[in-house]
Backbone as ProteinMPNN parsed JSONL, in Angstrom:
{"seq_chain_A": "XXXXXXXXXXXXXXXXXXXXXXXXXXXXXXXXXXXXXXXXXXXXXXXXXXXXXXXXXXXXXXXXXXXXXXXXXXXXXXXXXXXXXXXXXXXXXXXXXXXXXXXXXXXXXXXXXXXXXXXXXXXXXXXXXXXXXXXXXXXXXXXXXXXXXXXXXXXXXXXXXXXXXXXXXXXXXXXXXXXXXXX", "coords_chain_A": {"N_chain_A": [[22.203, -7.526, -38.075], [24.631, -7.735, -35.604], [25.568, -5.586, -32.892], [28.494, -5.235, -33.527], [29.102, -7.563, -35.278], [30.006, -8.816, -38.358], [29.525, -7.202, -42.165], [27.907, -8.105, -44.234], [29.334, -8.507, -47.582], [26.85, -7.935, -50.737], [26.768, -10.163, -53.046], [24.739, -9.055, -55.132], [25.241, -6.578, -55.559], [26.896, -3.742, -56.449], [26.619, -0.564, -55.489], [26.472, -0.452, -52.063], [25.509, 0.889, -49.332], [25.203, 3.253, -46.599], [23.006, 3.772, -43.714], [22.519, 5.428, -41.109], [20.354, 5.435, -38.279], [17.433, 6.147, -36.174], [15.582, 3.308, -34.035], [12.691, 2.233, -33.516], [11.741, 0.2, -30.777], [8.804, -2.046, -30.543], [6.535, -2.462, -27.867], [4.041, -4.021, -26.924], [1.755, -5.952, -26.968], [-0.371, -5.003, -28.418], [-0.441, -2.133, -30.705], [-1.791, 1.143, -29.801], [-3.562, 2.971, -31.122], [-4.486, 5.864, -30.7], [-2.631, 6.871, -28.988], [0.169, 5.911, -29.912], [3.542, 6.46, -28.836], [2.527, 4.816, -26.633], [3.345, 2.256, -27.104], [5.755, 2.024, -27.329], [8.499, 0.244, -26.827], [10.996, 0.843, -26.559], [14.38, 2.192, -27.49], [16.581, 1.999, -29.85], [19.866, 1.319, -32.294], [20.014, 1.442, -35.787], [21.516, 0.887, -38.941], [20.097, 0.609, -41.711], [20.716, -0.365, -44.693], [21.44, -0.19, -47.964], [20.904, -1.282, -50.639], [21.646, 0.618, -53.724], [21.528, 0.091, -56.066], [20.315, -2.097, -57.189], [18.274, -1.141, -56.073], [17.172, 0.555, -58.116], [16.396, -1.502, -59.934], [13.829, -2.324, -60.555], [11.239, -3.78, -62.026], [9.82, -2.908, -66.089], [7.763, -0.632, -65.468], [7.642, -0.507, -62.606], [9.377, 0.729, -61.103], [10.779, 1.383, -58.75], [13.061, -1.269, -56.735], [12.24, -1.545, -53.931], [12.598, -4.451, -51.914], [14.445, -5.711, -53.225], [16.957, -4.296, -52.746], [16.511, -3.678, -49.73], [16.557, -5.676, -48.452], [19.175, -8.267, -47.894], [20.782, -10.255, -47.136], [22.242, -10.457, -43.815], [23.338, -7.74, -43.504], [22.028, -5.233, -42.722], [22.933, -4.042, -39.815], [21.952, -3.61, -36.472], [21.167, -2.848, -32.684], [23.493, -1.126, -30.237], [22.257, -2.103, -27.688], [18.898, -1.475, -26.228], [17.448, 0.982, -25.352], [14.832, 2.047, -22.759], [12.148, 3.548, -23.27], [11.755, 5.229, -21.075], [13.664, 6.991, -20.57], [13.826, 8.719, -22.521], [12.995, 12.791, -22.578], [9.834, 13.3, -22.415], [7.525, 12.201, -25.454], [7.734, 12.012, -29.193], [12.026, 10.795, -29.718], [14.7, 13.521, -29.122], [17.517, 12.956, -31.319], [20.281, 12.978, -31.887], [22.551, 11.826, -34.914], [24.645, 10.349, -36.574], [27.086, 8.784, -38.311], [29.706, 7.004, -39.48], [32.578, 6.028, -42.1], [35.365, 4.432, -41.739], [36.234, 7.011, -40.204], [35.702, 9.187, -41.006], [33.255, 11.256, -40.341], [29.941, 10.219, -42.469], [27.275, 11.39, -42.366], [25.256, 13.789, -40.812], [23.45, 14.148, -38.123], [19.978, 14.937, -36.957], [16.872, 13.633, -35.308], [14.805, 15.342, -34.908], [14.306, 16.546, -36.858], [13.189, 15.525, -38.655], [10.888, 14.109, -41.091], [8.792, 12.933, -40.214], [7.356, 11.776, -36.95], [7.839, 9.36, -34.681], [5.493, 8.496, -33.335], [3.376, 9.328, -35.579], [4.743, 8.125, -37.168], [4.464, 4.714, -35.911], [2.088, 4.308, -35.754], [0.767, 5.339, -38.706], [2.23, 2.785, -39.766], [1.284, 0.387, -38.167], [-1.485, 1.002, -39.416], [-2.007, -0.08, -41.862], [-0.612, -2.808, -41.379], [0.247, -4.312, -38.708], [2.027, -4.394, -36.209], [4.037, -6.645, -33.693], [4.668, -7.571, -30.496], [8.093, -6.615, -29.633], [8.495, -5.617, -32.242], [10.781, -3.885, -34.505], [10.382, -0.606, -36.026], [12.652, 0.862, -38.208], [13.066, 4.173, -38.861], [14.029, 6.732, -40.208], [16.794, 8.826, -42.069], [19.196, 10.587, -41.888], [20.065, 13.183, -44.2], [23.076, 12.89, -46.656], [23.986, 10.085, -47.699], [25.589, 7.064, -49.255], [24.608, 7.225, -51.781], [23.578, 10.222, -52.333], [26.264, 11.574, -52.356], [27.634, 9.819, -53.714], [29.527, 7.671, -53.239], [30.247, 4.838, -51.851], [30.058, 2.01, -49.809], [32.508, -0.136, -49.216], [34.592, -3.515, -49.483], [36.577, -3.859, -45.91], [35.832, -1.428, -44.78], [34.91, 0.396, -41.654], [32.345, 0.721, -40.227], [30.33, 3.254, -38.45], [27.771, 3.613, -36.89], [25.836, 5.97, -35.405], [23.685, 6.967, -32.437], [23.094, 8.852, -30.429], [23.385, 8.785, -27.269], [21.614, 6.873, -27.078], [23.79, 4.521, -28.074], [26.138, 3.219, -30.1], [27.248, 1.317, -33.289], [29.836, -0.592, -34.569], [30.204, -1.748, -37.518], [32.14, -3.994, -39.561], [32.66, -3.841, -43.496], [32.49, -6.903, -44.918], [34.592, -8.827, -47.295], [34.122, -8.718, -50.724], [31.56, -11.137, -52.492], [31.424, -12.15, -55.646], [29.246, -13.531, -57.833], [29.38, -15.93, -60.32], [28.831, -17.112, -63.688], [29.835, -20.142, -63.517], [28.314, -20.946, -60.612]], "CA_chain_A": [[23.376, -8.184, -37.739], [24.859, -7.447, -34.224], [26.226, -4.394, -32.933], [29.744, -6.493, -33.871], [29.464, -7.979, -36.557], [31.151, -8.045, -40.0], [28.385, -7.191, -42.923], [28.088, -9.077, -45.388], [28.711, -7.545, -48.79], [26.088, -8.591, -51.068], [27.195, -10.745, -54.187], [24.556, -8.543, -56.702], [25.427, -5.402, -55.535], [28.116, -2.899, -56.337], [26.744, 0.601, -54.673], [26.46, -0.953, -50.457], [24.738, 2.307, -49.213], [24.467, 3.183, -45.291], [21.877, 4.986, -43.596], [22.129, 5.44, -40.173], [18.215, 5.499, -38.26], [16.324, 5.231, -35.186], [14.909, 2.42, -33.939], [11.806, 2.011, -32.294], [11.302, -1.092, -30.328], [7.485, -2.449, -29.887], [6.48, -3.282, -26.37], [3.303, -3.31, -26.854], [0.973, -6.869, -28.337], [-1.525, -4.307, -29.779], [-1.045, -0.757, -30.856], [-2.44, 2.165, -28.513], [-3.315, 4.137, -32.369], [-4.34, 6.966, -29.895], [-1.118, 7.086, -28.241], [1.038, 5.09, -30.416], [3.996, 6.558, -28.349], [2.505, 4.3, -25.056], [3.104, 0.803, -27.322], [6.588, 1.141, -28.078], [9.754, -0.143, -25.052], [12.016, 1.86, -26.926], [14.464, 2.639, -28.732], [18.053, 1.264, -31.379], [20.249, 2.101, -33.393], [19.839, 0.956, -37.028], [22.052, 1.029, -39.705], [19.624, 0.422, -43.326], [21.662, -1.065, -45.226], [21.12, -0.382, -48.888], [21.876, -1.753, -51.488], [21.436, 1.298, -54.641], [21.828, -0.473, -57.998], [19.359, -3.111, -56.743], [16.84, -0.339, -55.48], [16.842, 0.872, -59.495], [16.615, -2.234, -60.71], [12.669, -3.142, -61.245], [11.296, -3.893, -63.534], [9.445, -1.54, -66.874], [6.298, 0.203, -65.016], [7.392, -0.508, -61.531], [10.025, 1.71, -60.721], [11.919, 1.445, -57.508], [12.277, -2.347, -55.882], [12.915, -1.654, -52.015], [12.521, -5.271, -51.369], [16.104, -6.567, -53.462], [17.874, -2.643, -51.852], [16.787, -3.629, -48.567], [16.441, -7.357, -47.739], [20.355, -8.272, -48.061], [21.341, -11.248, -46.228], [23.284, -9.987, -43.307], [24.579, -6.257, -44.466], [21.591, -4.189, -42.148], [23.043, -3.87, -37.997], [21.121, -3.204, -35.617], [22.131, -2.729, -31.237], [23.837, -2.572, -29.585], [20.993, -2.731, -27.173], [17.423, -1.064, -25.954], [17.459, 1.877, -24.172], [13.763, 2.01, -22.522], [10.947, 5.15, -23.506], [11.305, 6.305, -19.922], [14.747, 7.032, -20.73], [13.696, 9.969, -22.481], [11.539, 13.093, -22.406], [7.935, 12.455, -23.139], [7.588, 12.812, -26.814], [9.413, 11.229, -29.661], [13.157, 11.582, -28.859], [14.722, 14.439, -30.14], [18.708, 12.636, -31.003], [21.709, 12.885, -33.009], [21.758, 10.648, -35.488], [25.542, 10.058, -37.03], [27.237, 8.067, -40.006], [31.478, 7.743, -39.693], [33.384, 5.639, -42.13], [36.849, 4.872, -41.675], [36.661, 7.755, -39.24], [35.213, 10.289, -41.656], [31.697, 11.823, -40.929], [28.845, 10.641, -43.515], [25.648, 11.701, -42.207], [24.767, 14.188, -39.002], [22.014, 14.767, -38.142], [18.825, 14.625, -35.918], [15.423, 12.948, -35.092], [14.425, 16.288, -34.67], [14.584, 17.54, -38.422], [13.056, 14.435, -39.417], [9.519, 14.249, -41.773], [7.597, 12.229, -39.957], [7.737, 11.816, -35.818], [7.966, 8.263, -34.357], [3.865, 8.085, -33.221], [2.739, 9.182, -36.926], [4.832, 6.559, -38.261], [3.854, 4.033, -35.293], [0.476, 4.616, -36.181], [0.678, 4.531, -40.078], [2.243, 1.021, -40.053], [0.296, -0.161, -37.463], [-2.836, 0.364, -39.987], [-1.639, -1.101, -42.778], [0.785, -4.385, -41.331], [0.167, -4.605, -37.509], [2.833, -5.07, -35.151], [3.809, -7.8, -32.549], [5.722, -7.486, -29.472], [9.172, -7.291, -30.183], [9.27, -6.25, -33.646], [11.356, -3.585, -34.935], [10.85, -0.03, -37.038], [13.439, 1.77, -38.856], [12.348, 5.504, -39.049], [14.682, 7.579, -41.153], [18.188, 9.192, -41.669], [19.128, 12.237, -42.89], [20.916, 13.566, -45.462], [24.919, 11.974, -46.116], [24.262, 8.792, -47.717], [26.302, 7.366, -51.129], [23.578, 7.396, -52.98], [24.203, 11.725, -52.62], [27.405, 11.7, -53.138], [28.615, 8.734, -54.715], [31.087, 7.584, -52.51], [29.167, 3.667, -51.253], [30.77, 0.767, -48.824], [33.633, -0.81, -49.932], [34.999, -4.139, -48.677], [37.062, -3.635, -45.323], [35.23, -0.349, -44.403], [34.689, 0.204, -41.055], [30.952, 1.886, -40.67], [30.524, 3.175, -37.003], [26.857, 4.613, -36.97], [25.836, 6.708, -33.616], [22.693, 7.239, -31.424], [23.073, 10.288, -29.148], [22.043, 8.891, -25.548], [21.894, 5.357, -27.741], [24.753, 4.052, -28.348], [26.849, 2.549, -31.91], [27.242, 0.622, -34.143], [30.232, -0.869, -35.382], [30.493, -3.056, -38.183], [32.92, -4.289, -40.678], [32.259, -4.24, -44.723], [33.121, -7.936, -45.626], [34.756, -8.989, -48.816], [33.095, -8.958, -51.919], [31.709, -12.667, -53.104], [31.447, -12.21, -57.437], [28.971, -15.252, -57.868], [30.167, -17.006, -61.682], [28.538, -18.315, -64.451], [29.685, -21.708, -62.579], [27.926, -20.692, -59.676]], "C_chain_A": [[23.829, -7.653, -36.127], [25.7, -6.265, -34.006], [27.943, -4.276, -33.564], [30.069, -6.844, -35.025], [29.508, -7.946, -37.412], [30.051, -7.978, -40.882], [29.456, -7.993, -43.675], [27.772, -8.089, -46.869], [28.275, -8.013, -49.931], [26.513, -9.482, -52.038], [26.148, -9.12, -55.572], [24.792, -6.999, -56.502], [26.901, -4.534, -55.913], [27.694, -1.113, -55.867], [26.388, -0.059, -53.793], [26.128, -0.098, -50.189], [25.013, 2.185, -47.603], [23.553, 3.865, -44.984], [21.498, 4.829, -41.645], [20.869, 5.612, -39.424], [18.307, 5.247, -36.705], [16.03, 4.655, -35.213], [13.956, 1.92, -33.001], [11.434, 0.653, -31.933], [9.913, -1.374, -30.017], [7.391, -3.308, -29.058], [5.428, -3.47, -26.084], [2.584, -4.988, -27.631], [0.077, -5.971, -28.875], [-1.035, -2.912, -28.884], [-1.692, -0.116, -30.322], [-2.3, 2.892, -29.834], [-3.823, 5.764, -31.815], [-3.881, 7.665, -29.23], [-0.053, 6.521, -28.497], [2.448, 5.118, -29.592], [4.356, 5.382, -27.104], [3.141, 2.922, -26.21], [4.907, 0.553, -27.53], [7.989, 1.138, -26.486], [10.859, 0.353, -25.189], [12.819, 1.844, -28.023], [15.96, 1.891, -28.631], [18.483, 1.911, -31.92], [20.35, 1.334, -34.634], [20.485, 1.44, -37.993], [21.038, 0.491, -40.969], [20.139, 0.494, -43.641], [21.269, -1.501, -46.254], [21.109, -0.805, -50.467], [21.527, -1.179, -53.26], [21.107, 0.969, -56.399], [20.668, -0.905, -58.427], [18.171, -2.6, -56.956], [16.229, -0.025, -57.159], [16.462, -0.521, -60.037], [15.232, -2.999, -60.709], [11.875, -2.874, -61.993], [10.128, -2.631, -64.447], [8.177, -1.577, -65.656], [6.338, -0.053, -62.839], [8.343, 0.551, -60.645], [11.245, 0.835, -59.421], [12.01, -0.52, -57.1], [13.5, -2.2, -54.818], [12.8, -2.974, -51.472], [14.104, -5.312, -51.928], [16.642, -5.543, -52.587], [17.967, -2.76, -50.508], [16.617, -4.72, -48.086], [17.824, -8.076, -47.96], [20.419, -8.586, -46.718], [22.396, -10.519, -45.388], [24.222, -8.844, -43.534], [23.13, -5.33, -43.354], [22.0, -4.572, -39.686], [21.702, -3.369, -36.835], [21.706, -3.095, -33.59], [22.229, -1.576, -31.254], [23.304, -2.885, -27.542], [19.678, -1.566, -27.037], [17.298, -0.042, -25.349], [15.592, 2.27, -24.104], [13.513, 3.306, -22.988], [11.624, 5.39, -22.247], [12.428, 6.789, -19.834], [14.81, 8.48, -21.047], [13.279, 10.932, -22.038], [10.619, 13.04, -23.088], [8.227, 13.403, -24.555], [8.358, 12.214, -27.603], [10.677, 12.136, -29.1], [14.123, 12.378, -29.985], [16.706, 13.933, -30.344], [19.101, 12.792, -31.821], [21.81, 11.557, -33.63], [23.14, 10.963, -36.451], [26.549, 8.509, -37.826], [28.987, 8.138, -39.956], [31.591, 6.135, -40.479], [34.628, 5.528, -42.123], [36.83, 6.191, -40.657], [35.813, 9.072, -40.027], [33.442, 10.448, -41.488], [30.853, 10.932, -42.585], [27.884, 11.045, -43.672], [25.745, 12.475, -41.015], [23.603, 14.826, -39.278], [20.768, 14.773, -37.258], [17.531, 14.223, -35.591], [14.489, 14.637, -35.572], [13.939, 16.831, -35.98], [13.899, 16.682, -39.482], [11.634, 14.716, -39.754], [8.515, 14.25, -40.299], [8.131, 12.16, -38.118], [7.862, 10.612, -35.42], [6.702, 7.646, -34.073], [3.903, 8.405, -34.072], [3.291, 7.872, -37.727], [4.258, 5.537, -37.327], [2.299, 3.635, -35.712], [-0.142, 3.915, -37.698], [1.178, 3.599, -40.325], [2.016, 0.746, -39.501], [-0.721, -0.083, -38.044], [-2.429, 0.074, -41.042], [-1.263, -2.524, -42.345], [0.772, -3.728, -39.519], [1.459, -5.175, -37.406], [2.662, -6.312, -34.1], [4.878, -7.052, -31.809], [7.154, -7.99, -29.956], [9.606, -6.797, -31.628], [10.077, -4.158, -33.925], [10.65, -2.039, -35.816], [11.815, 1.131, -36.659], [12.573, 3.362, -38.681], [13.187, 6.55, -39.867], [16.004, 8.034, -41.22], [18.174, 9.913, -42.789], [20.567, 12.063, -43.994], [22.465, 13.104, -45.323], [25.012, 10.681, -46.76], [24.674, 8.966, -49.303], [25.225, 7.733, -51.724], [23.49, 9.48, -53.6], [24.605, 11.812, -52.586], [27.996, 10.627, -53.54], [29.314, 8.298, -54.184], [30.327, 6.159, -51.319], [30.669, 2.755, -50.433], [31.544, -0.246, -49.886], [34.045, -2.133, -48.933], [36.084, -3.378, -47.447], [36.498, -1.88, -44.161], [34.779, -0.591, -43.44], [33.439, 1.245, -40.88], [30.694, 1.919, -38.2], [28.492, 4.458, -37.104], [26.131, 4.326, -35.824], [24.317, 7.303, -32.942], [22.5, 7.454, -30.81], [21.824, 9.474, -27.666], [22.181, 7.318, -25.276], [22.696, 4.015, -27.26], [25.664, 3.696, -29.525], [27.371, 1.468, -31.951], [28.427, 0.788, -34.94], [30.805, -1.994, -36.332], [31.459, -3.075, -39.42], [32.906, -4.057, -41.926], [33.25, -5.843, -44.663], [33.37, -8.018, -47.211], [34.125, -9.19, -49.867], [32.762, -9.869, -52.338], [30.671, -12.322, -54.735], [30.681, -13.486, -57.638], [29.005, -14.499, -60.053], [29.111, -17.703, -61.971], [28.429, -19.75, -63.241], [29.239, -21.97, -61.668], [26.336, -21.188, -59.402]], "O_chain_A": [[22.907, -7.054, -35.573], [26.511, -5.937, -34.872], [28.415, -3.22, -33.984], [31.063, -6.548, -35.689], [29.021, -6.907, -37.858], [29.236, -8.819, -40.505], [30.639, -8.317, -43.776], [26.82, -7.394, -47.226], [29.152, -8.655, -50.509], [27.166, -10.036, -51.154], [26.691, -8.475, -56.47], [24.467, -6.249, -57.422], [27.959, -4.977, -55.465], [28.669, -0.367, -55.954], [25.59, -0.83, -54.327], [26.415, 0.515, -51.218], [25.064, 1.024, -47.195], [23.102, 4.654, -45.814], [20.53, 4.294, -41.105], [20.051, 6.096, -40.207], [19.014, 4.421, -36.127], [15.69, 4.42, -36.372], [14.217, 1.332, -31.951], [10.828, -0.036, -32.753], [9.653, -0.837, -28.94], [7.805, -4.467, -29.086], [5.241, -3.219, -24.893], [2.895, -5.199, -28.803], [-0.289, -6.264, -30.013], [-1.045, -2.563, -27.704], [-2.719, -0.76, -30.105], [-1.229, 3.47, -30.019], [-3.538, 6.75, -32.494], [-4.269, 8.757, -28.814], [0.812, 6.453, -27.624], [2.88, 3.975, -29.439], [5.449, 5.025, -26.664], [3.8, 2.396, -25.313], [5.417, -0.539, -27.781], [8.148, 1.893, -25.527], [11.707, 0.419, -24.299], [12.453, 1.617, -29.177], [16.406, 1.343, -27.623], [18.016, 3.001, -32.249], [20.952, 0.284, -34.408], [20.192, 2.621, -38.181], [21.574, -0.581, -41.249], [20.771, 1.507, -43.339], [20.795, -2.635, -46.319], [21.584, -0.007, -51.274], [21.22, -2.028, -54.097], [20.642, 1.505, -57.404], [20.028, -0.559, -59.419], [17.244, -3.065, -57.62], [15.066, -0.297, -57.457], [16.028, -0.242, -61.155], [15.29, -4.222, -60.842], [11.76, -1.818, -62.615], [9.646, -1.679, -63.834], [7.828, -2.617, -65.098], [5.426, 0.156, -62.039], [7.944, 1.074, -59.605], [12.15, 0.001, -59.458], [10.928, -1.098, -57.208], [14.704, -2.446, -54.731], [12.897, -2.878, -50.249], [14.987, -4.97, -51.141], [16.83, -5.98, -51.452], [18.92, -2.304, -49.876], [16.487, -4.64, -46.865], [17.396, -9.064, -48.557], [20.278, -7.947, -45.675], [23.351, -9.993, -45.96], [25.442, -8.878, -43.7], [23.661, -4.224, -43.254], [21.394, -5.121, -38.766], [20.657, -2.725, -36.93], [22.896, -3.37, -33.437], [21.514, -0.823, -31.915], [23.793, -3.537, -26.619], [19.626, -0.755, -27.961], [16.771, -0.374, -24.288], [15.024, 2.69, -25.112], [14.41, 4.136, -23.129], [12.516, 6.16, -22.603], [12.511, 7.271, -18.704], [15.425, 9.331, -20.406], [12.907, 10.711, -20.886], [10.574, 12.756, -24.285], [8.74, 14.5, -24.778], [9.465, 11.813, -27.245], [10.741, 13.222, -28.524], [14.305, 12.104, -31.171], [17.403, 14.528, -29.522], [18.393, 12.802, -32.829], [21.382, 10.491, -33.187], [22.913, 11.884, -37.235], [26.328, 7.325, -37.569], [29.561, 9.16, -40.331], [31.043, 5.157, -39.971], [35.239, 6.525, -42.509], [37.987, 6.264, -40.243], [35.321, 9.915, -39.277], [32.589, 9.953, -42.224], [31.336, 11.171, -43.692], [27.368, 11.196, -44.779], [26.319, 11.921, -40.078], [23.047, 15.567, -40.089], [21.251, 14.026, -36.407], [16.946, 15.282, -35.821], [13.688, 14.779, -36.496], [13.041, 17.671, -35.938], [13.908, 16.864, -40.699], [11.008, 15.44, -38.98], [7.87, 15.085, -39.664], [9.301, 12.492, -37.926], [8.435, 10.303, -36.465], [6.542, 6.469, -34.394], [4.975, 7.887, -34.382], [2.768, 7.037, -38.465], [3.204, 5.184, -37.857], [1.739, 2.552, -35.884], [-0.845, 2.943, -37.977], [0.702, 3.136, -41.361], [2.742, -0.231, -39.686], [-1.489, -0.954, -37.635], [-3.434, -0.636, -41.078], [-1.677, -3.431, -43.066], [1.345, -2.667, -39.271], [1.969, -6.056, -38.099], [1.607, -6.835, -33.743], [5.692, -6.231, -32.233], [7.468, -9.082, -30.431], [10.605, -7.212, -32.215], [9.528, -3.294, -33.24], [10.102, -2.61, -36.758], [11.931, 1.893, -35.699], [11.391, 3.377, -38.339], [12.407, 7.46, -40.147], [16.627, 7.605, -40.249], [17.638, 9.979, -43.896], [21.474, 11.297, -44.321], [23.036, 12.957, -44.242], [26.025, 10.03, -46.505], [24.507, 9.847, -50.147], [25.166, 8.868, -52.196], [23.39, 9.913, -54.748], [24.497, 13.023, -52.782], [29.211, 10.748, -53.7], [30.366, 8.524, -54.783], [29.951, 6.438, -50.18], [31.881, 2.935, -50.557], [31.231, -0.842, -50.917], [33.9, -1.978, -47.72], [36.536, -2.299, -47.832], [36.895, -1.545, -43.045], [34.095, -1.614, -43.459], [33.496, 2.398, -41.306], [30.824, 1.145, -37.252], [28.315, 5.656, -37.321], [25.817, 3.255, -35.304], [24.124, 8.472, -33.276], [21.758, 6.792, -30.085], [20.65, 9.486, -27.298], [22.519, 6.663, -24.29], [22.463, 3.042, -26.543], [25.829, 4.858, -29.898], [27.848, 0.759, -31.065], [28.542, 1.696, -35.763], [31.611, -2.877, -36.039], [31.471, -2.123, -40.2], [34.073, -3.699, -41.76], [34.455, -5.878, -44.415], [32.692, -7.52, -48.11], [33.374, -10.162, -49.788], [33.699, -10.16, -53.081], [29.442, -12.294, -54.786], [31.328, -14.533, -57.632], [28.811, -13.45, -60.668], [28.495, -18.516, -61.281], [27.532, -20.179, -62.515], [29.404, -23.142, -61.33], [25.787, -20.937, -58.328]]}, "name": "protein", "num_of_chains": 1, "seq": "XXXXXXXXXXXXXXXXXXXXXXXXXXXXXXXXXXXXXXXXXXXXXXXXXXXXXXXXXXXXXXXXXXXXXXXXXXXXXXXXXXXXXXXXXXXXXXXXXXXXXXXXXXXXXXXXXXXXXXXXXXXXXXXXXXXXXXXXXXXXXXXXXXXXXXXXXXXXXXXXXXXXXXXXXXXXXXXXXXXXXXX"}
């Protein structure tokens, strides 16, 4: 969804979670694996919304169901714009990430603290599933998600995900539609 769109509360979850992330936007037809950052057009803000109860609902022997957790329609925010790579110092961006729910800071970290930098992640993903120009890649989230605290998103919550020097997504969580047996 866009930077100010309403976030859909998916009917299959009761544990809707937030994850502020730096998002890399690929700007090359083919990733240069020797210099993967040269293939990045720029960066934007993402809120990698997850349905945590669905994440734990994988069939026996499979474990986590990340597809169900991360693929709920109209819930993951992106934007408000792309800041091109040349606006940052050379190398992987080192930016403060924050996420607020109703003005309360839930996540506060820095991309410098991430396990893997953007170049490593672009190369790693491209070796397994090639990127195309315009693809986006979420890069990871700092501590403070609802999964860790037990504080999940609720209808009416105002969620603000920010990356220093890029911008802020401001999405309101929509009402929860619960599917009934008659549906």
